[in-house]
C-alpha positions as a printed Julia matrix, in Angstrom:
311×3 Matrix{Float64}:
  -9.35   -1.98  -19.53
  -7.38    1.26  -19.97
  -6.44    2.68  -23.36
  -3.97    5.16  -24.8
  -5.6     7.28  -27.52
  -2.96    8.63  -29.9
  -2.99   11.05  -32.82
   0.1    10.18  -34.84
   1.62   12.77  -37.18
   5.01   12.71  -38.87
   7.25   14.56  -41.29
   6.03   18.1   -40.75
   9.31   19.46  -42.23
   8.92   23.07  -41.09
  11.47   25.67  -42.16
  12.42   29.04  -40.76
  11.81   30.45  -44.23
  11.05   29.24  -47.74
   8.98   26.39  -49.16
   9.53   22.64  -48.81
  10.6    21.19  -52.18
  10.13   24.76  -53.46
   6.37   24.17  -53.46
   4.79   23.55  -50.05
   4.42   26.01  -47.18
   5.07   23.46  -44.42
   3.65   25.58  -41.59
   0.49   26.12  -43.58
   0.28   22.37  -44.28
   0.53   21.57  -40.55
  -2.03   24.24  -39.68
  -4.49   22.9   -42.26
  -3.9    19.33  -41.1
  -4.68   20.25  -37.49
  -7.78   22.14  -38.6
  -8.88   19.05  -40.5
  -8.47   17.06  -37.28
 -10.6    19.33  -35.09
 -13.23   16.58  -34.81
 -10.78   14.42  -32.84
 -12.0    14.97  -29.28
 -10.79   11.86  -27.42
  -7.04   12.14  -27.2
  -4.34   11.35  -24.66
  -1.19   11.83  -26.72
  -0.14   13.66  -29.88
   2.98   12.04  -31.39
   5.09   13.74  -34.07
   7.49   10.98  -35.04
  10.39   12.82  -36.61
  11.41   15.26  -39.32
   9.67   17.84  -37.18
  11.89   20.42  -38.88
  13.42   20.46  -42.34
  16.27   22.86  -41.56
  16.9    22.24  -37.85
  16.24   25.89  -37.01
  15.06   27.07  -33.61
  12.29   29.05  -35.34
  10.91   25.95  -37.04
  10.74   24.0   -33.77
   9.08   26.93  -32.03
   6.42   27.09  -34.75
   5.63   23.37  -34.5
   5.56   23.5   -30.71
   3.14   26.44  -30.76
   0.67   24.73  -33.1
   0.94   21.26  -31.56
   0.7    22.5   -27.97
  -2.38   24.58  -28.73
  -4.1    21.64  -30.47
  -3.25   19.18  -27.68
  -4.08   21.6   -24.84
  -7.71   21.93  -26.0
  -8.03   18.14  -25.78
  -6.23   17.62  -22.5
  -3.48   15.71  -24.31
   0.31   15.59  -24.06
   2.74   16.01  -26.99
   5.74   13.81  -27.81
   8.37   14.59  -30.46
  11.03   12.25  -31.89
  14.14   12.99  -33.93
  14.23   12.39  -37.7
  16.98   12.56  -40.29
  16.11   16.15  -41.3
  16.05   17.37  -37.7
  18.97   19.21  -36.13
  19.92   18.11  -32.63
  21.02   21.54  -31.31
  17.73   23.24  -32.28
  15.66   20.27  -31.14
  17.37   20.23  -27.73
  16.94   23.99  -27.31
  13.2    24.06  -27.99
  11.85   20.55  -27.34
  14.37   19.06  -24.88
  14.3    15.28  -25.29
  10.85   15.53  -26.86
   8.9    14.2   -23.87
   6.17   16.08  -21.99
   7.61   18.33  -19.29
  11.24   17.56  -20.16
  13.66   20.46  -19.58
  15.27   22.02  -22.63
  19.02   21.94  -23.18
  20.51   25.2   -24.39
  23.72   23.39  -25.36
  22.69   19.81  -26.01
  24.99   19.72  -29.02
  25.0    16.59  -31.16
  24.08   14.12  -28.43
  21.39   11.62  -29.53
  17.94   12.6   -28.3
  15.86    9.86  -26.66
  13.85    9.37  -23.51
  11.05    7.71  -21.59
   7.9     8.94  -19.87
   4.71    7.45  -18.45
   1.14    8.36  -19.31
  -1.83    6.64  -17.7
   0.2     3.54  -16.87
   1.62    3.29  -20.4
   5.36    3.79  -20.86
   6.27    5.84  -23.94
   9.84    5.61  -25.26
  11.4     7.6   -28.1
  14.66    6.74  -29.85
  16.92    8.78  -32.12
  17.59    6.89  -35.36
  19.1     9.92  -37.11
  22.69    9.94  -38.41
  23.9    13.58  -38.56
  24.37   14.71  -42.14
  22.88   11.53  -43.64
  19.42   10.27  -44.61
  19.41    6.62  -43.49
  18.72    5.48  -39.94
  20.87    3.69  -37.36
  20.46    2.98  -33.65
  23.79    3.19  -31.84
  24.82    0.73  -29.14
  24.52    3.36  -26.4
  20.81    3.82  -27.12
  20.18    0.1   -27.45
  21.89   -0.61  -24.12
  19.86    2.18  -22.48
  16.67    0.74  -24.04
  17.46   -2.74  -22.72
  17.92   -1.35  -19.21
  14.72    0.71  -19.45
  12.7    -2.3   -20.59
  14.1    -4.59  -17.9
  11.3    -3.38  -15.6
   7.82   -3.88  -17.14
   5.37   -0.99  -17.15
   1.84   -1.18  -15.8
  -0.06   -1.16  -19.09
   2.59   -1.81  -21.76
   5.13    0.23  -23.73
   4.81    2.32  -26.88
   8.03    2.84  -28.87
   8.51    5.78  -31.26
  11.39    5.76  -33.76
  11.49    7.8   -36.99
  13.0     5.21  -39.34
  10.63    2.22  -39.47
  12.18   -1.15  -38.57
  10.46   -2.64  -41.64
  11.45   -2.46  -45.29
  10.29    0.42  -47.54
   7.8     0.27  -50.4
   8.82    3.19  -52.63
  12.15    3.15  -54.51
  13.8     6.29  -53.12
  13.61    4.92  -49.57
  15.45    1.74  -50.51
  18.89    2.37  -48.99
  17.83    5.03  -46.49
  15.81    2.81  -44.16
  16.85    1.75  -40.63
  20.09   -0.18  -41.07
  19.98   -2.38  -37.95
  16.4    -3.48  -37.22
  17.65   -6.91  -36.14
  19.6    -5.33  -33.27
  16.48   -3.47  -32.17
  14.49   -6.72  -32.33
  17.02   -8.43  -30.08
  16.54   -5.77  -27.42
  12.75   -5.93  -27.71
  12.64   -9.71  -27.29
  10.72  -10.58  -24.12
   9.83   -6.95  -23.41
   6.44   -5.31  -22.94
   6.7    -3.19  -26.12
   3.26   -3.5   -27.74
   3.49   -1.06  -30.64
   6.05    0.88  -32.71
   5.18    4.2   -34.36
   7.37    5.54  -37.18
   7.45    8.05  -40.03
  10.05    8.67  -42.77
   8.22    6.86  -45.61
   5.56    9.6   -46.01
   2.74    7.1   -46.56
   0.59    5.0   -44.25
   1.9     1.49  -43.68
   0.94   -1.27  -41.29
   3.53   -4.02  -40.82
   5.14   -5.96  -37.98
   8.62   -6.58  -36.61
   9.45  -10.25  -35.87
  10.72  -10.52  -32.31
  11.37  -14.13  -31.4
   8.05  -15.9   -31.82
   6.12  -12.64  -31.55
   5.22   -9.92  -34.04
   5.19   -6.33  -32.79
   2.91   -4.07  -34.88
   4.65   -1.22  -36.72
   2.47    1.68  -37.86
   3.98    4.28  -40.2
   2.22    7.65  -40.49
   1.76    9.45  -43.8
   3.54   12.77  -44.08
   2.04   16.11  -43.15
   4.09   18.13  -45.65
   3.3    15.63  -48.44
   2.19   12.03  -48.95
   4.08    9.53  -51.1
   1.95    7.86  -53.77
   2.46    4.09  -53.46
   0.54    3.63  -56.74
   3.02    5.67  -58.79
   4.38    3.89  -61.9
   7.09    1.34  -61.23
  10.41    3.01  -60.4
   8.82    6.43  -59.84
   8.84    8.37  -56.58
   5.79   10.63  -56.53
   4.83   12.93  -53.66
   1.3    14.31  -53.52
   0.38   17.69  -52.14
  -1.58   16.03  -49.36
  -1.43   15.49  -45.62
  -2.2    12.43  -43.56
  -2.44   11.24  -39.99
  -3.28    8.17  -37.94
  -5.62    7.66  -35.03
  -4.33    4.81  -32.88
  -5.76    3.21  -29.76
  -3.42    1.02  -27.74
  -5.16   -1.21  -25.2
  -3.43   -2.09  -21.95
  -1.94   -5.55  -21.52
   0.07   -7.04  -18.65
   3.73   -7.88  -19.18
   2.82  -11.59  -19.22
   0.53  -11.15  -22.24
   2.15  -11.93  -25.61
   0.15   -9.29  -27.49
  -2.02   -6.22  -26.97
  -4.97   -5.03  -28.98
  -4.21   -2.12  -31.34
  -6.88   -0.16  -33.22
  -5.67    1.88  -36.2
  -7.46    4.4   -38.42
  -5.4     6.09  -41.2
  -6.68    9.51  -42.28
  -6.0    11.51  -45.46
  -6.82   15.18  -45.26
  -6.43   16.31  -48.9
  -5.44   14.98  -52.31
  -4.08   17.5   -54.78
  -1.5    17.81  -57.54
   1.92   16.14  -57.27
   4.69   17.98  -55.42
   7.22   16.0   -57.49
   7.25   12.93  -59.7
  10.74   11.49  -60.1
  11.3     9.07  -62.97
  13.5     5.96  -62.51
  16.66    7.72  -63.74
  16.15   10.62  -61.32
  15.49    8.15  -58.49
  18.72    6.31  -59.31
  20.74    9.54  -59.36
  19.39   10.73  -56.01
  19.66    7.27  -54.44
  23.35    7.13  -55.38
  23.87   10.27  -53.28
  21.77    9.5   -50.22
  21.78    5.71  -49.81
  23.9     4.24  -47.05
  27.33    3.2   -48.36
  29.24    0.01  -47.48
  32.07    2.08  -46.0
  29.58    3.72  -43.62
  28.35    0.34  -42.44
  31.94   -0.78  -41.9
  32.54    2.39  -39.89
  29.46    1.67  -37.77
  30.69   -1.85  -37.07
  34.2    -0.66  -36.27
  32.89    2.05  -33.97
  30.62   -0.35  -32.1
  33.47   -2.85  -31.71
  35.8    -0.16  -30.38
  33.18    0.86  -27.79
  33.08   -2.62  -26.52
């Protein structure tokens, strides 16, 4: 039985200059995280599932690519990047292309959504772009969903891994309530009857294992803790607390034929440090920030109107 051995990182949030949240050197955090993961010697794929950059700058993507490529190269692994809400499409296109191994870069990719498909050892790996330019919540447009349906219409040899930054499961911490993926049901409809065996996501900055109901099946959803910081799920009620920590996940996906309803998934969450809080927002601060960043009803109406106009 073949396997796909994955190191899953997310939310590296690198900047061309300055500190993340005015506190954390994001490049240094990624470097220390990779040093803490030197013992990982069996690896096929390194996934960075969004918010690769915090400012969308070419320099930030180049810095992540340099560190990630060096780490993966010494293990004979490939690297996959997905778009997050803090990423900038022009810079991402210019440095990382569509995020898949060997994909050509696009000097003028503009604001086109960034998604793609590649194959590794019989496993199909698909990334989607759930970002909404200028906003924090996630949404998968009809163009991507139609492309995904077409891509999944032909089963892969060993099964499919899906990477999407905004998890298609509800959040745990209060600040993420309102900035989650807005149309997980539409994604589930496309995945029904497909060979997608696992979904990897980020965005929540803490480890989470859940599942997406798809017909009579449940597809596992694994959310990686952040590299730049880790959200404390044990913070007092109503608080949003980020710890000056980094985390990762080791995931093994076992092959399964298209006729199999499920595939075996082995999951090991890793925490690489645990230091002082980066921030600790009280309920009033959470409410004030949420009012600014949460998806608004008018935006959802605009999504619906836009999808209807496209057919």
